C-alpha positions as CSV (number, residue, x, y, z in Angstrom):
1,Q,0.0,0.0,0.0
2,E,3.0,2.3,0.5
3,C,4.3,1.7,-3.0
4,S,4.1,4.9,-5.1
5,K,3.7,2.8,-8.2
6,K,0.6,1.0,-6.9
7,Q,-2.0,0.6,-9.6
8,K,-5.2,2.6,-9.3
9,N,-7.4,-0.4,-9.7
10,D,-6.1,-1.7,-6.4
11,D,-8.3,0.9,-4.7
12,T,-11.4,-0.6,-6.1
13,Q,-10.7,-4.1,-4.9
14,S,-13.3,-5.3,-2.4
15,T,-11.1,-7.6,-0.5
16,S,-10.8,-6.4,3.1
17,V,-7.4,-6.8,4.7
18,D,-9.0,-6.8,8.2
19,A,-11.4,-9.6,7.2
20,L,-8.6,-11.7,5.7
21,S,-6.3,-11.3,8.6
22,S,-8.8,-12.3,11.2
23,D,-8.0,-15.2,13.6
24,D,-10.7,-17.4,12.2
25,G,-12.6,-17.3,15.5
26,F,-9.5,-17.7,17.7
27,E,-9.7,-14.8,20.0
28,E,-8.0,-16.1,23.1
29,K,-5.5,-13.7,24.6
30,N,-2.0,-14.9,25.4
31,E,1.4,-13.5,26.3
32,F,2.2,-13.1,22.6
33,D,-0.7,-10.8,21.9
34,T,1.7,-7.9,21.8
35,L,3.8,-9.3,19.0
36,A,4.1,-7.1,16.0
37,N,2.1,-8.2,13.0
38,A,4.1,-9.3,10.0
39,K,4.1,-6.7,7.2
40,I,6.4,-5.7,4.4
41,L,7.4,-2.1,4.4
42,L,8.6,-0.4,1.2
43,S,12.0,-0.2,2.7
44,D,12.0,-4.0,3.2
45,C,10.5,-4.8,-0.2
46,L,12.9,-6.4,-2.7
47,A,10.4,-6.9,-5.5
48,C,8.3,-3.8,-5.7
49,D,6.5,-2.2,-8.7
50,S,3.0,-3.0,-7.5
51,C,3.8,-6.7,-7.1
52,M,1.4,-7.3,-4.2
53,T,-2.4,-7.3,-4.4
54,L,-4.5,-6.5,-1.3
55,E,-5.3,-10.2,-0.9
56,E,-1.6,-11.2,-1.1
57,G,-0.8,-8.5,1.4
58,A,-3.4,-9.8,3.8
59,R,-2.1,-13.4,3.5
60,V,1.5,-12.2,4.1
61,F,0.1,-10.4,7.2
62,Q,-1.1,-13.8,8.4
63,Q,2.3,-15.3,8.2
64,N,3.5,-14.1,11.6
65,Q,4.2,-15.3,15.1
66,K,0.5,-15.0,16.1
67,E,-0.5,-17.6,13.5
68,F,2.3,-19.9,14.7
69,F,1.0,-19.6,18.3
70,R,-2.6,-19.9,17.2
71,V,-1.7,-23.5,16.0
72,L,0.4,-24.2,19.1
73,N,-2.5,-23.2,21.3
74,L,-5.0,-25.2,19.4
75,N,-2.8,-28.2,20.0
76,K,-3.2,-27.6,23.8
77,K,-6.9,-27.9,23.6
78,C,-8.9,-31.1,24.1
79,D,-10.4,-31.2,20.5
80,T,-7.8,-33.5,19.0
81,S,-9.5,-33.3,15.6
82,K,-8.0,-29.8,15.2
83,H,-4.5,-30.8,16.3
84,K,-1.6,-30.3,13.9
85,V,1.8,-31.8,13.7
86,L,4.2,-28.8,13.8
87,A,7.3,-29.1,11.7
88,V,9.9,-26.3,11.5
89,S,12.5,-26.2,8.7
90,L,15.7,-24.2,9.3
91,C,17.4,-22.5,6.3
92,P,21.3,-22.8,6.4
93,Q,21.7,-19.1,6.0
94,S,19.7,-18.4,9.2
95,L,21.9,-20.5,11.5
96,P,25.0,-18.2,11.2
97,Y,22.7,-15.3,12.4
98,F,21.8,-17.1,15.6
99,A,25.4,-18.3,16.0
100,A,26.9,-14.9,15.6
101,K,24.2,-13.0,17.6
102,F,24.5,-15.3,20.6
103,N,28.2,-16.1,20.3
104,L,27.7,-19.8,19.7
105,S,29.2,-22.3,17.3
106,V,26.8,-23.1,14.4
107,N,26.2,-26.6,15.7
108,E,25.3,-25.2,19.1
109,A,23.0,-22.7,17.5
110,A,21.2,-25.4,15.6
111,K,20.7,-27.6,18.6
112,R,19.7,-24.7,20.9
113,L,17.3,-23.3,18.3
114,C,15.8,-26.8,18.0
115,G,15.5,-27.0,21.8
116,F,13.8,-23.7,22.0
117,L,11.3,-24.5,19.3
118,K,10.5,-27.9,20.9
119,S,10.0,-26.2,24.3
120,L,7.2,-24.2,22.6
121,G,5.4,-27.3,21.4
122,V,7.0,-27.9,18.0
123,H,7.2,-31.7,17.2
124,Y,9.9,-31.8,14.5
125,V,12.8,-29.5,13.5
126,F,14.5,-30.1,10.2
127,D,17.5,-28.7,8.3
128,T,16.7,-27.7,4.7
129,T,20.2,-28.6,3.4
130,I,18.8,-31.8,1.9
131,A,16.2,-29.8,0.0
132,A,19.1,-27.6,-1.4
133,D,20.8,-30.9,-2.4
134,F,17.8,-31.7,-4.6
135,S,17.5,-28.2,-6.0
136,I,21.2,-28.0,-6.9
137,L,21.2,-31.5,-8.5
138,E,18.2,-30.7,-10.6
139,S,19.7,-27.3,-11.6
140,Q,22.9,-28.9,-12.6
141,R,21.1,-31.4,-14.9
142,E,18.9,-28.8,-16.4
143,F,21.9,-26.5,-17.2
144,V,23.7,-29.4,-19.1
145,Q,20.5,-30.1,-21.0
146,R,20.0,-26.5,-21.9
147,Y,23.6,-26.1,-23.0
148,Q,23.3,-29.2,-25.3
149,R,20.1,-27.6,-26.8
150,R,21.5,-24.1,-27.2
151,N,21.7,-24.2,-31.0
152,Q,18.2,-25.6,-31.4
153,E,16.3,-23.7,-28.8
154,E,16.3,-19.9,-28.7
155,H,15.7,-19.5,-24.9
156,A,17.9,-22.4,-23.8
157,L,20.7,-20.1,-22.6
158,P,21.5,-18.1,-20.6
159,M,19.9,-19.9,-17.6
160,F,19.1,-17.9,-14.5
161,A,19.0,-19.4,-11.0
162,S,15.5,-19.8,-9.5
163,A,16.2,-20.0,-5.7
164,C,15.6,-16.3,-4.9
165,P,11.9,-15.4,-4.6
166,G,12.6,-11.6,-4.8
167,W,14.2,-12.1,-8.2
168,I,11.5,-14.5,-9.3
169,R,8.8,-12.1,-8.2
170,Y,10.4,-9.2,-10.1
171,A,10.9,-11.3,-13.2
172,E,7.3,-12.6,-13.3
173,R,5.6,-9.3,-12.4
174,V,7.8,-6.8,-14.3
175,L,9.9,-8.5,-17.0
176,T,8.6,-10.2,-20.1
177,N,8.6,-13.9,-21.1
178,L,11.9,-13.2,-22.9
179,V,13.4,-13.2,-19.4
180,T,11.2,-15.7,-17.6
181,S,11.8,-18.4,-20.2
182,H,15.5,-18.4,-19.2
183,I,14.8,-19.2,-15.5
184,C,15.7,-22.6,-14.2
185,T,12.6,-24.7,-13.5
186,A,14.0,-26.4,-10.4
187,K,12.1,-25.4,-7.3
188,S,13.9,-23.4,-4.5
189,P,15.1,-25.3,-1.4
190,Q,12.2,-23.9,0.6
191,Q,9.6,-25.3,-1.7
192,I,11.4,-28.6,-2.2
193,M,11.5,-28.8,1.6
194,G,7.7,-28.3,1.5
195,S,7.4,-31.2,-0.9
196,L,9.6,-33.4,1.4
197,V,7.6,-32.5,4.5
198,K,4.1,-32.6,3.1
199,G,4.9,-35.5,0.7
200,Y,7.7,-37.8,1.7
201,F,7.6,-37.3,5.5
202,A,3.8,-37.2,5.7
203,R,3.7,-40.6,4.0
204,Q,6.3,-42.0,6.3
205,Q,4.3,-40.8,9.3
206,N,1.0,-42.0,7.8
207,L,-0.3,-38.4,8.0
208,S,-2.5,-36.4,5.6
209,P,-0.6,-33.3,4.4
210,D,-3.2,-31.0,5.9
211,K,-2.5,-32.4,9.3
212,I,1.0,-30.9,9.2
213,F,1.6,-27.2,9.9
214,H,4.9,-26.5,8.2
215,V,6.9,-23.5,9.2
216,V,10.1,-22.3,7.6
217,V,12.7,-20.1,9.3
218,A,14.3,-18.0,6.6
219,P,16.6,-14.9,6.3
220,C,14.2,-12.8,4.2
221,Y,10.6,-11.6,3.9
222,D,10.3,-12.6,0.3
223,K,10.1,-16.2,1.4
224,K,6.7,-15.4,2.7
225,L,5.6,-14.3,-0.7
226,E,7.1,-17.5,-2.2
227,A,5.0,-19.7,0.1
228,L,1.8,-18.1,-1.3
229,R,2.4,-19.2,-4.9
230,E,-0.6,-21.2,-6.3
231,D,1.7,-23.9,-7.8
232,F,2.9,-24.7,-4.3
233,Y,-0.6,-25.5,-3.1
234,T,-2.4,-28.9,-3.2
235,A,-6.1,-28.5,-3.7
236,L,-6.8,-32.1,-3.0
237,Y,-5.7,-31.8,0.6
238,N,-6.4,-28.0,0.9
239,S,-2.7,-27.7,1.9
240,A,0.2,-25.5,1.0
241,E,3.7,-26.9,1.0
242,V,4.8,-24.2,3.4
243,D,2.1,-22.9,5.8
244,C,4.1,-20.1,7.4
245,V,7.5,-18.4,7.0
246,L,9.1,-16.7,10.0
247,T,12.3,-14.7,9.5
248,S,15.2,-15.2,11.8
249,G,14.5,-11.9,13.4
250,E,10.9,-12.9,14.2
251,I,12.2,-16.0,16.0
252,V,14.5,-13.7,18.1
253,Q,11.5,-11.5,18.8
254,I,9.6,-14.6,20.2
255,M,12.6,-15.3,22.5
256,E,12.6,-11.8,23.7
257,Q,8.9,-11.9,24.4
258,K,9.4,-15.1,26.5
259,N,12.5,-13.6,28.1
260,V,14.6,-16.6,26.9
261,S,18.3,-16.5,26.0
262,M,19.7,-19.0,23.5
263,K,22.4,-19.7,26.0
264,D,19.8,-20.9,28.6
265,V,18.1,-23.3,26.2
266,T,18.8,-27.1,26.4
267,E,20.5,-28.5,23.3
268,V,18.4,-30.9,21.3
269,A,19.6,-32.7,18.1
270,V,17.9,-31.6,14.9
271,D,15.5,-34.2,13.5
272,S,16.0,-36.1,10.2
273,L,13.3,-37.0,7.7
274,F,14.4,-40.6,7.9
275,D,12.9,-42.8,10.6
276,D,14.2,-41.9,14.1
277,L,17.6,-40.7,12.9
278,K,19.0,-37.4,14.1
279,E,21.1,-34.9,12.0
280,G,24.8,-34.8,12.6
281,D,26.9,-31.6,12.4
282,V,25.7,-28.8,10.2
283,V,27.0,-28.9,6.6
284,R,26.7,-26.4,3.7
285,H,27.2,-26.1,0.0
286,D,29.9,-24.2,-1.9
287,G,29.3,-20.4,-2.0
288,K,30.2,-17.8,0.5
289,R,26.8,-16.3,1.2
290,S,24.2,-18.6,-0.5
291,D,23.6,-22.2,-1.5
292,G,26.3,-21.9,-4.1
293,Y,24.4,-22.7,-7.3
294,L,27.1,-21.0,-9.4
295,E,30.0,-23.1,-8.0
296,H,28.2,-26.4,-8.1
297,I,26.7,-25.9,-11.6
298,F,30.0,-24.6,-12.9
299,K,32.1,-27.6,-11.7
300,H,29.4,-30.1,-12.8
301,A,29.2,-28.5,-16.3
302,A,33.0,-28.3,-16.7
303,K,33.2,-32.1,-16.0
304,E,30.1,-33.2,-17.9
305,L,30.5,-31.0,-21.0
306,F,34.3,-30.6,-21.3
307,G,35.9,-33.3,-19.1
308,V,37.6,-30.7,-16.9
309,D,37.9,-31.2,-13.1
310,V,37.6,-27.8,-11.5
311,K,38.9,-27.8,-7.9
312,E,38.9,-24.1,-7.1
313,I,36.8,-21.4,-8.6
314,T,38.4,-17.9,-9.2
315,Y,35.9,-15.0,-9.2
316,K,36.6,-11.8,-11.1
317,A,34.9,-8.7,-9.7
318,L,33.5,-6.5,-12.5
319,K,31.6,-3.2,-11.8
320,N,31.3,-4.0,-8.1
321,K,31.7,-6.8,-5.6
322,D,28.1,-8.0,-6.1
323,F,28.7,-8.6,-9.8
324,Q,31.4,-11.2,-10.4
325,E,32.2,-13.6,-13.2
326,V,33.8,-17.1,-13.5
327,T,35.1,-18.5,-16.8
328,L,36.4,-21.8,-18.1
329,E,39.0,-21.9,-20.8
330,K,39.9,-24.9,-23.0
331,D,42.3,-24.9,-25.9
332,G,42.6,-21.1,-25.7
333,E,38.8,-20.6,-26.0
334,T,36.3,-19.5,-23.3
335,V,33.8,-22.3,-23.2
336,L,31.9,-21.4,-20.0
337,R,31.1,-17.9,-18.7
338,F,29.1,-17.7,-15.5
339,A,28.2,-14.7,-13.3
340,A,26.9,-13.9,-9.9
341,A,24.5,-10.8,-9.9
342,Y,23.4,-9.7,-6.4
343,G,21.1,-6.7,-5.8
344,F,18.6,-5.1,-8.2
345,R,21.1,-2.6,-9.7
346,N,23.1,-5.5,-11.0
347,I,20.0,-7.4,-12.0
348,Q,18.7,-4.4,-14.0
349,N,21.9,-4.0,-15.9
350,M,21.9,-7.7,-16.6
351,V,18.4,-7.6,-18.0
352,L,19.2,-4.6,-20.2
353,K,22.1,-6.4,-21.7
354,L,19.9,-9.5,-22.4
355,K,17.3,-7.4,-24.1
356,K,19.9,-5.7,-26.2
357,G,21.4,-9.0,-27.3
358,K,24.7,-8.3,-25.7
359,F,24.6,-11.1,-23.1
360,L,27.7,-13.2,-22.9
361,Y,26.9,-15.5,-19.9
362,H,25.7,-19.1,-19.9
363,F,24.5,-19.0,-16.3
364,V,23.8,-16.3,-13.7
365,E,23.2,-16.9,-10.0
366,V,20.7,-14.1,-9.3
367,L,20.0,-12.9,-5.8
368,A,17.9,-9.9,-4.9
369,C,19.8,-9.0,-1.7
370,P,23.2,-7.2,-2.2
371,G,25.7,-9.5,-0.4
372,G,23.6,-12.6,-0.9
373,C,21.2,-14.6,1.4
374,L,23.1,-14.0,4.6
375,N,22.2,-10.3,4.2
376,G,18.5,-11.0,4.0
377,K,16.3,-8.2,5.4
378,G,14.9,-10.6,8.0
379,Q,18.1,-10.8,9.9
380,A,21.3,-8.8,10.7
381,Q,19.5,-5.5,10.6
382,T,19.9,-2.6,13.1
383,E,16.9,-1.1,14.8
384,D,16.7,1.6,12.1
385,G,16.5,-1.1,9.4
386,K,20.1,-0.8,8.1
387,P,22.5,-3.7,7.7
388,D,24.4,-4.6,10.9
389,R,27.8,-4.8,9.2
390,A,29.7,-6.0,12.2
391,L,27.2,-8.9,12.8
392,L,27.2,-9.7,9.1
393,A,31.0,-10.0,9.0
394,Q,30.7,-12.5,12.0
395,M,28.0,-14.4,10.1
396,E,30.2,-14.7,7.0
397,E,33.0,-16.0,9.1
398,V,30.8,-18.6,10.7
399,Y,29.2,-19.6,7.4
400,T,32.5,-20.1,5.5
401,A,33.8,-22.3,8.4
402,I,31.0,-24.8,8.0
403,P,32.2,-27.9,6.2
404,V,31.0,-28.3,2.5
405,R,29.2,-31.5,1.5
406,L,28.6,-32.2,-2.2
407,P,24.9,-32.9,-3.0
408,E,26.1,-35.9,-5.1
409,T,27.5,-37.6,-2.0
410,N,24.2,-37.5,0.0
411,L,23.1,-41.2,0.1
412,H,19.7,-40.3,1.4
413,V,19.1,-38.2,-1.7
414,Q,20.2,-40.9,-4.1
415,R,17.9,-43.4,-2.3
416,M,14.9,-41.0,-2.4
417,Y,15.3,-40.5,-6.1
418,Q,14.7,-44.3,-6.5
419,D,12.3,-45.1,-3.7
420,W,10.2,-41.9,-3.6
421,L,10.6,-40.2,-6.9
422,E,10.7,-43.3,-9.1
423,G,14.0,-42.6,-10.8
424,M,15.9,-39.4,-11.8
425,D,14.1,-39.1,-15.1
426,S,10.6,-39.8,-13.9
427,K,7.5,-37.7,-14.3
428,K,7.3,-37.6,-10.5
429,V,10.6,-35.7,-10.4
430,Q,9.3,-33.1,-12.7
431,D,6.0,-32.8,-10.8
432,T,7.7,-32.7,-7.3
433,L,11.0,-30.8,-7.9
434,H,10.2,-28.5,-10.7
435,T,7.7,-25.7,-11.5
436,T,7.2,-23.1,-14.3
437,Y,7.8,-19.4,-14.4
438,S,6.1,-16.9,-16.8
439,A,5.4,-13.2,-17.0
440,V,2.3,-12.3,-15.0
441,N,2.0,-8.6,-15.5
442,Q,4.1,-6.5,-17.9
443,S,5.0,-2.9,-17.1
444,T,5.9,-0.4,-19.8
445,S,8.1,1.5,-17.3
446,S,9.8,-1.4,-15.6
447,L,13.2,-0.6,-16.9
448,D,12.9,3.0,-15.7
449,I,13.0,2.0,-12.0
450,K,16.0,3.2,-10.3
451,W,17.2,0.7,-7.7
C-alpha cells in the first residue's frame, strides 16, 4: 500500500485486509498478543512495482508469530480433531545469524534453536540442506541439457537461478517472457522442503498433508511471498507446501517476548526426515553467502561437457563486488562464462544487456539481496533497518567455516530418487521438484525503475 507505483485499480478491490487477517474465530488472549504483525514495508521490499495485491498483502500479514502460536494453542486444547503436527525447517543461511548473535558455534546454535522450538510445542525441527541438495542437482542437470540444446532452442541459454523469490517475483511481475523463459525450472530449497515434509515425511508418518503445519525459518521476507504461490498448493488436501514463513528476526522476537536467551536453552539434536535418525553436524554447499548454485553448476558442467575437473573457482569482480564472473577456458577458448549478480542494480543491468542481445553469460546466479542470502532483510538489521555490518561480518566468518558437502554424496538423496521419486528421469521428479515461471504482468516503465 505504501508503494508509489501502486496501480489505481487496487483501490477498487473489495477484499478487506481486516477480514482476511482475522484469527478465524480464535480470540484467546495470550502472552504473545503484543507481538508485531508481519508486514512488508517499502524499505524492506525487494520486489516492488505494484507486485502485491491486497489479498496477497493480507495473506502475508497472516504469516506471523501469532499464526504460529494460534496453531500451538489449538494443540493444547482437548479437541484432537483440530490438532496439527508442527514441523519447522531451518534455512542454512539463518543458522549463522543465531550463532553470531548469541556467540555460539553453528552446531550449538542449531541444537539450541531446536531445543527452544520444541519447548514451545514444535514436534519436529528439520534442516533444509537436503532440499538444497535436490535443488542443486536438478539445476545442474537442467543446465547441461539447456547447454546441449543451445543451438536448437532460442531460450535455452542463458539460464538464471531460481532459488531467490525476490528475483522471481520481479521477473514474473515486471519483466517479459523473454526473461522468464530463461529461469531454471528447479524449485527453490524452501519449496522442495515443502514437498519433502508434506509429501515424503507425511507418507512416512501416515499423515494427511493438511494435518502438518509446516513453518520455515528464513533470512528474508520474500520467502513469505514465495510460500503463497498457487503452484505450491495442493487443492486435493487443501494444503500449502509451506504454511508459514518466519524470519530469523521474528524468532528472536519470540525469544525476547518469552525472556529466553539462547544460552539458557537445552541443546536438542535436529530431526531427520528418515525414521528416528538425528542430524549430525551442520554442513553447507559451496558459495560464500548462499547455497552456491554457481559453483556447483560450474564444476558439474565443466566435468560433464568438457571433461575438466575444476577444484577451485576464481571469481573476477567487475563493476562492483556484487557482480562477479567465472570462466572456463579450454584450448585457448572461453567455453563457459558464469556470473553472480546480487542486488537489483546489477539485475537491472543484466536484463538490459539481455534485451539488447549483448549477453555473454551461460548461467547467472541471481539474488535480490546485495551481499547474498546472509544479508537477507529478516536478519542482521539494526533497529533503524540498516544492515548490521559487524554482525554480518561475523556471520560470513561462521558460514564459511561450515564444512562443505557435495549434494552428489548424500546417500539419502540418491535413495529417495529411486524409492520416492521413481528414478531421476521420472514424471514424479518433474512434478515434485520443478515448476514453471512466466510473465504475469508487464510494465511499460519497468526498466525506468532506479534501484
